[in-house]
C-alpha positions as CSV (number, residue, x, y, z in Angstrom):
1,M,44.0,-16.7,13.0
2,Y,44.4,-17.6,9.3
3,D,47.1,-17.5,6.7
4,V,46.7,-14.5,5.0
5,Y,48.9,-15.4,2.0
6,K,46.8,-18.3,1.3
7,I,43.7,-16.1,1.4
8,R,45.1,-13.7,-1.0
9,E,45.5,-16.7,-3.7
10,Q,41.6,-16.6,-3.8
11,F,41.3,-13.2,-5.2
12,P,42.3,-12.4,-8.9
13,M,42.9,-8.9,-8.2
14,L,45.9,-9.9,-6.0
15,D,47.5,-12.4,-8.2
16,G,50.6,-10.0,-8.3
17,T,50.1,-8.9,-12.2
18,K,47.9,-6.0,-11.3
19,K,49.8,-2.6,-11.2
20,M,49.2,1.3,-11.0
21,Q,51.4,3.5,-12.4
22,G,53.7,0.5,-13.2
23,K,53.9,-0.4,-9.5
24,P,52.6,-3.4,-7.6
25,L,49.2,-2.8,-6.6
26,V,48.6,-2.0,-2.7
27,F,44.9,-1.6,-2.3
28,L,44.1,0.1,1.0
29,D,40.5,1.5,0.1
30,N,38.5,-1.2,1.5
31,C,35.8,1.0,3.2
32,S,35.0,2.0,-0.3
33,T,34.7,-1.5,-1.8
34,T,36.5,-4.8,-1.4
35,F,38.0,-7.4,-4.1
36,K,35.9,-10.4,-4.8
37,P,37.2,-13.9,-4.4
38,K,37.1,-16.6,-7.0
39,C,34.0,-18.3,-5.3
40,V,32.0,-15.3,-5.7
41,I,32.8,-14.6,-9.3
42,N,32.2,-18.4,-10.2
43,A,28.9,-18.3,-8.4
44,I,27.9,-15.2,-10.4
45,R,29.5,-16.6,-13.7
46,K,27.4,-19.9,-13.1
47,Y,24.3,-17.9,-12.7
48,Y,24.7,-16.4,-16.4
49,E,26.2,-19.5,-17.8
50,E,24.1,-22.2,-16.5
51,E,21.2,-21.0,-14.3
52,T,19.8,-17.7,-15.8
53,S,16.2,-17.2,-15.1
54,N,13.9,-14.9,-13.6
55,S,12.4,-15.6,-10.1
56,H,8.8,-15.2,-9.0
57,R,7.3,-18.5,-8.9
58,G,7.7,-19.5,-12.6
59,D,6.1,-22.9,-13.7
60,Y,9.4,-24.6,-15.1
61,D,12.4,-25.9,-13.2
62,L,15.0,-23.0,-13.8
63,C,12.7,-20.3,-12.3
64,Y,11.7,-22.9,-9.3
65,N,15.6,-23.3,-8.9
66,M,16.0,-19.5,-9.0
67,D,13.4,-19.4,-6.0
68,V,15.1,-21.9,-4.0
69,K,18.5,-20.1,-4.5
70,I,17.0,-16.8,-3.4
71,A,15.5,-18.4,-0.2
72,N,18.7,-20.1,0.5
73,S,20.5,-17.0,0.3
74,R,18.3,-15.2,2.5
75,K,18.6,-18.0,5.1
76,T,22.6,-17.7,4.7
77,I,22.8,-14.1,5.3
78,A,19.8,-14.3,8.3
79,D,22.3,-16.6,10.0
80,F,25.4,-14.3,9.5
81,V,23.7,-11.4,11.2
82,E,21.5,-13.5,13.7
83,C,17.9,-12.6,12.3
84,E,15.2,-14.5,10.6
85,P,15.0,-15.2,6.8
86,N,11.8,-13.5,6.5
87,E,13.4,-10.3,8.2
88,V,15.9,-10.3,5.0
89,V,15.1,-7.6,2.2
90,F,17.0,-7.6,-0.7
91,T,17.9,-4.2,-2.0
92,S,20.5,-2.4,-4.3
93,G,22.8,-1.8,-1.2
94,D,23.1,0.4,2.1
95,T,21.8,3.5,0.6
96,M,18.6,2.0,-0.9
97,S,18.1,0.2,2.5
98,L,18.5,3.4,4.4
99,N,16.1,5.4,1.9
100,L,13.8,2.5,2.3
101,I,13.3,3.1,6.1
102,A,13.3,6.8,5.8
103,F,10.5,6.9,3.2
104,G,8.6,3.6,4.0
105,Y,8.9,3.9,8.0
106,G,9.9,7.1,8.8
107,L,7.5,9.2,6.5
108,K,4.5,7.1,7.6
109,F,5.0,7.4,11.3
110,L,6.8,10.6,12.1
111,H,4.9,13.9,13.0
112,R,5.5,17.5,13.3
113,D,8.1,18.1,16.0
114,D,9.1,14.5,16.4
115,E,12.7,14.2,16.7
116,I,15.3,12.1,14.5
117,V,18.7,11.8,16.2
118,L,21.7,11.5,14.0
119,S,25.6,12.3,14.5
120,I,27.8,14.8,12.4
121,A,29.9,11.6,11.6
122,E,27.0,10.0,9.5
123,H,27.5,9.1,6.0
124,A,25.4,11.0,3.5
125,S,23.4,7.8,2.8
126,N,22.4,8.0,6.6
127,A,21.8,11.7,6.8
128,L,20.3,13.0,3.6
129,P,17.4,10.5,3.4
130,W,16.4,11.8,7.1
131,F,16.8,15.6,6.2
132,K,14.2,15.1,3.4
133,V,11.8,13.3,5.4
134,G,12.2,15.8,8.3
135,E,11.4,18.2,5.8
136,M,8.3,16.6,4.4
137,C,6.7,15.8,7.8
138,G,7.9,18.6,10.1
139,A,10.0,16.3,12.0
140,K,13.2,17.9,13.8
141,I,17.0,16.6,13.3
142,R,18.9,16.6,16.5
143,Y,22.6,15.5,16.8
144,V,24.6,13.4,19.4
145,E,27.5,15.3,20.5
146,L,30.8,13.4,19.5
147,D,33.5,13.4,22.5
148,K,37.0,15.1,22.3
149,N,38.1,12.0,20.4
150,G,35.2,11.8,17.9
151,R,33.3,8.9,19.6
152,I,29.6,8.6,20.2
153,T,29.3,7.8,23.8
154,L,26.3,6.5,25.9
155,D,26.3,9.6,28.1
156,N,25.9,11.9,25.2
157,L,23.4,9.8,23.8
158,K,21.2,10.1,26.8
159,K,21.5,13.8,26.6
160,V,19.5,14.1,23.5
161,L,16.8,11.5,23.8
162,N,13.5,12.4,25.3
163,S,9.9,11.8,24.7
164,R,10.0,13.4,21.2
165,T,12.6,11.2,20.1
166,K,11.2,8.8,17.5
167,I,14.2,7.3,15.5
168,V,17.7,7.4,16.0
169,S,20.0,6.3,13.1
170,L,23.7,5.9,13.7
171,A,26.5,4.0,11.9
172,H,27.8,1.1,14.0
173,I,31.3,1.9,13.0
174,G,31.8,5.4,11.1
175,N,33.4,5.4,7.7
176,V,35.6,8.2,8.8
177,L,37.3,7.9,12.3
178,G,36.3,4.2,12.7
179,F,34.8,4.2,16.0
180,E,32.3,1.6,17.1
181,I,29.5,2.4,19.2
182,P,28.2,-0.2,21.8
183,I,24.8,-1.1,20.2
184,E,23.3,-3.3,22.8
185,E,23.7,-0.4,25.3
186,F,22.4,2.2,23.1
187,T,19.4,0.1,22.0
188,K,18.3,-0.1,25.7
189,E,18.2,3.4,26.0
190,I,16.5,4.3,22.7
191,H,14.0,1.7,23.5
192,K,13.2,3.5,27.1
193,V,12.0,6.5,25.2
194,G,10.0,4.5,22.8
195,A,12.3,5.1,19.8
196,I,13.1,3.1,16.8
197,F,17.0,2.3,16.4
198,V,18.4,2.3,12.9
199,V,22.0,0.9,12.6
200,D,24.0,1.7,9.3
201,G,26.1,-1.5,9.3
202,A,28.0,-0.7,6.0
203,Q,31.4,-0.5,7.8
204,S,30.7,-3.1,10.7
205,V,28.8,-6.1,9.2
206,P,31.8,-7.1,7.1
207,H,34.3,-6.7,9.9
208,I,32.9,-7.6,13.2
209,E,30.3,-10.0,14.5
210,T,26.6,-8.6,14.1
211,K,23.9,-10.0,16.6
212,F,20.5,-8.4,15.2
213,K,18.4,-10.5,17.6
214,T,20.4,-10.4,20.6
215,W,21.2,-6.6,20.4
216,D,17.4,-6.0,19.7
217,I,18.2,-3.9,16.7
218,D,15.1,-2.4,14.8
219,F,16.5,-1.8,11.4
220,L,20.2,-2.7,9.9
221,T,21.4,-2.1,6.7
222,F,24.7,-3.2,4.7
223,S,26.1,-3.8,1.3
224,A,27.6,-6.7,-0.1
225,H,30.4,-5.0,-2.2
226,K,32.1,-4.1,1.0
227,M,32.2,-7.7,2.2
228,C,33.8,-9.4,-1.0
229,G,30.5,-9.5,-2.7
230,P,29.1,-8.2,-6.0
231,T,27.9,-4.4,-6.3
232,G,24.4,-3.6,-6.5
233,I,23.1,-5.8,-4.0
234,G,22.5,-5.4,-0.2
235,C,20.1,-6.0,2.7
236,L,17.6,-4.1,4.9
237,I,17.0,-6.4,7.9
238,G,13.9,-5.2,9.9
239,K,11.9,-6.7,12.6
240,Y,9.3,-8.5,11.0
241,E,6.4,-6.6,12.9
242,L,8.0,-3.2,11.6
243,L,8.4,-4.6,8.2
244,E,4.8,-5.3,8.1
245,K,4.0,-1.9,9.3
246,M,6.0,0.0,6.6
247,D,4.9,1.1,3.4
248,T,6.5,-0.6,0.3
249,Y,8.0,2.9,-1.2
250,F,8.5,0.9,-4.6
251,S,5.6,-0.9,-6.3
252,G,5.5,-3.0,-9.4
253,G,5.8,-6.8,-10.6
254,G,6.6,-9.2,-7.9
255,N,5.5,-7.3,-4.6
256,N,1.6,-7.6,-4.9
257,V,-1.1,-10.1,-4.5
258,T,-3.7,-8.3,-6.8
259,F,-4.8,-4.8,-8.0
260,C,-7.8,-3.6,-10.0
261,S,-8.7,-0.8,-12.2
262,L,-10.4,0.9,-9.1
263,G,-6.9,1.2,-7.7
264,E,-7.1,-1.3,-5.0
265,V,-4.0,-3.1,-4.3
266,S,-3.0,-5.5,-1.8
267,F,0.6,-6.5,-1.4
268,L,2.8,-9.6,-0.3
269,E,3.9,-10.2,3.2
270,P,7.5,-9.3,3.9
271,P,10.1,-9.3,2.5
272,S,8.5,-9.8,-0.8
273,K,6.3,-6.8,-0.6
274,F,9.4,-4.6,-0.9
275,E,11.1,-6.4,-3.6
276,A,9.2,-5.1,-6.7
277,G,10.6,-6.0,-10.0
278,T,13.3,-8.3,-11.0
279,L,15.9,-8.8,-8.5
280,N,19.7,-8.5,-8.8
281,L,19.6,-12.5,-8.9
282,A,23.0,-12.9,-10.0
283,G,24.1,-10.3,-7.3
284,I,22.1,-12.5,-4.6
285,V,24.2,-15.7,-5.7
286,G,27.0,-13.8,-5.3
287,F,26.3,-12.2,-1.9
288,K,25.5,-15.8,-0.7
289,A,29.0,-17.0,-1.8
290,A,30.6,-14.0,-0.2
291,V,28.8,-14.6,3.2
292,E,30.1,-18.0,3.0
293,F,33.7,-17.3,2.2
294,I,33.8,-14.8,5.2
295,S,32.1,-17.5,7.6
296,S,34.6,-20.0,6.2
297,I,37.3,-17.5,7.5
298,G,35.7,-16.6,10.6
299,I,34.5,-12.9,11.3
300,N,36.4,-12.9,14.6
301,N,39.4,-13.8,13.1
302,I,39.0,-11.1,10.6
303,H,38.5,-8.3,13.1
304,E,41.6,-9.8,14.9
305,H,43.7,-9.6,11.8
306,E,42.7,-6.1,11.2
307,M,43.3,-4.8,14.7
308,E,46.7,-6.5,14.6
309,L,47.6,-4.6,11.3
310,H,46.1,-1.3,12.9
311,K,48.6,-1.8,15.8
312,Y,51.4,-2.7,13.6
313,L,50.7,0.6,11.3
314,L,50.8,2.8,14.2
315,E,54.1,1.6,15.5
316,Q,55.6,2.1,12.2
317,L,54.2,5.8,12.2
318,E,55.6,6.7,15.5
319,D,58.8,8.4,14.0
320,V,57.1,9.9,11.2
321,N,56.9,13.3,12.4
322,N,54.8,15.1,9.4
323,I,51.7,12.9,9.8
324,I,48.6,14.0,11.5
325,I,46.4,11.2,12.8
326,Y,43.0,11.8,13.5
327,N,41.8,8.6,15.2
328,K,44.7,6.8,16.9
329,T,42.4,5.0,19.2
330,S,40.0,3.7,16.2
331,T,38.5,0.2,17.0
332,S,38.5,-0.6,13.4
333,G,40.9,-1.0,10.3
334,I,40.3,2.7,9.2
335,L,43.4,5.2,9.8
336,T,42.4,8.8,9.0
337,F,45.4,11.3,8.6
338,N,46.6,14.0,6.7
339,I,50.4,15.1,5.9
340,K,51.1,18.5,7.3
341,D,50.8,21.4,4.8
342,I,49.8,19.0,2.0
343,F,46.3,18.9,0.4
344,S,44.8,15.3,0.9
345,Q,44.2,14.7,-2.7
346,D,47.9,15.6,-3.5
347,E,49.0,13.1,-1.1
348,A,46.8,10.3,-2.6
349,T,47.8,11.2,-5.6
350,L,51.5,11.2,-4.7
351,L,50.6,7.5,-3.2
352,N,49.0,6.5,-6.6
353,S,52.3,7.2,-8.3
354,K,53.8,4.4,-5.9
355,G,51.1,2.0,-6.5
356,I,49.3,2.6,-3.2
357,A,45.4,3.2,-3.4
358,I,43.9,5.3,-0.6
359,R,41.0,7.7,-0.3
360,S,41.0,11.3,0.1
361,G,38.2,14.0,0.5
362,E,35.3,14.1,2.8
363,H,34.5,10.4,2.5
364,C,30.8,11.4,1.9
365,A,30.5,12.4,5.7
366,K,30.4,16.1,4.9
367,M,29.1,17.2,8.4
368,L,32.4,15.9,10.2
369,K,34.6,18.7,8.9
370,E,32.5,20.8,11.6
371,F,34.4,18.7,14.2
372,L,37.8,17.9,12.7
373,N,37.8,21.7,11.7
374,I,39.3,20.5,8.3
375,H,37.5,19.8,5.2
376,S,39.6,17.0,3.6
377,T,41.5,14.1,5.0
378,C,43.0,10.8,3.7
379,R,41.8,7.3,4.8
380,L,43.6,4.0,4.9
381,S,41.4,1.1,5.4
382,T,42.4,-2.6,5.7
383,Y,40.6,-5.9,5.1
384,L,40.9,-9.6,5.3
385,Y,43.5,-10.0,2.8
386,T,45.9,-6.9,3.8
387,T,49.5,-7.8,4.7
388,K,52.2,-6.4,6.9
389,E,54.2,-5.8,3.6
390,E,51.5,-3.7,2.3
391,I,51.4,-1.6,5.2
392,D,55.2,-1.1,5.1
393,S,54.8,-0.1,1.4
394,F,52.4,2.5,2.6
395,V,54.8,3.8,5.5
396,N,57.9,3.9,3.2
397,A,56.0,5.8,0.5
398,I,54.7,8.4,3.1
399,K,58.5,8.7,4.5
400,D,59.8,8.8,0.9
401,G,57.1,11.5,0.0
402,G,58.1,13.6,2.9
403,D,61.8,13.7,1.5
404,I,60.4,14.7,-1.9
405,L,58.6,17.5,-0.6
406,D,61.4,18.6,1.9
407,A,63.7,18.8,-0.9
408,Y,61.1,20.6,-2.9
409,F,60.5,23.4,-0.3
410,S,64.2,23.6,0.4
411,D,64.8,24.6,-3.1
């Protein structure tokens, strides 16, 4: 694996000076966003201090150099997820990418009574665009049933697939229960009925190996800020032949060849036809630096580190009687829980008082309450820089909080 303490030296947010409520910061909300290493910060700073220019084929060196940097960034990201550089579309993030697919592909090709398959575990970003598209074109939403543990199984997927299924859109790893779906097996079944498979990779690409081409995925989406990169930048990865068929959704400078007063427009080839306007150029160079940073550690090493922490966390919680864990068999670094008789936000606030950052609420997966039979949960999520000492701080805070609450109620 790797020396996590050496890795932490690369992160200014982890330099030991940051505090919450006067306590040392313990950041366990990495599903939401991640800290940024110095190499990413330096890449962004260098753009603003030494390389500032627009892109789009300007006739001077600064602009040409920016075009080269964008091309190199596409190549780096393409290599990371195993696709071609011309299949990498830069977007503002996972949400924009999913909307591009829904409105650029789905709205164009779906018809009345066609079926879109989701699960009730999906994040709002992978549900609401499809709701709207279904409403606009008359397509129906169907849901693959979760098993008793909250997993999406191949058998349950097969039950909802039929000749009317046109699009299946699922998270590779759910952002609440943290279960991984077997992408390659799912792809084969989805393609048997002639449907397109959209994979929301927001919680998977930063944590596990991704093989777009080998797995035969049709579309993949993810965000940079969840993988040590900057906010406001992400990717839509699509098979080139599908990108060619898609509508642009956004139009403007930079994505057309020509247009005239009669309203006739011709667009550039993908990926440029989806990248209207000035791109988040500082974000793109920061994104490239983040991918290179993760690659230098090794994505499989990162996953192994998180699984070791997950196992350790469960072991430390074995003698905590008042905790309810909803995903003990999770295949990721996500632990979703509640403390008995305590509202999740109150528990998160108590942990905040001890310097510990977790998430509480519905986590933007607001249909999942229909499975969990509870409206709100707490969520802990680790990443490549999380330590066992931080896990210990969390566990001790849970135990201390229980003692405080027991004393309060006994009075």
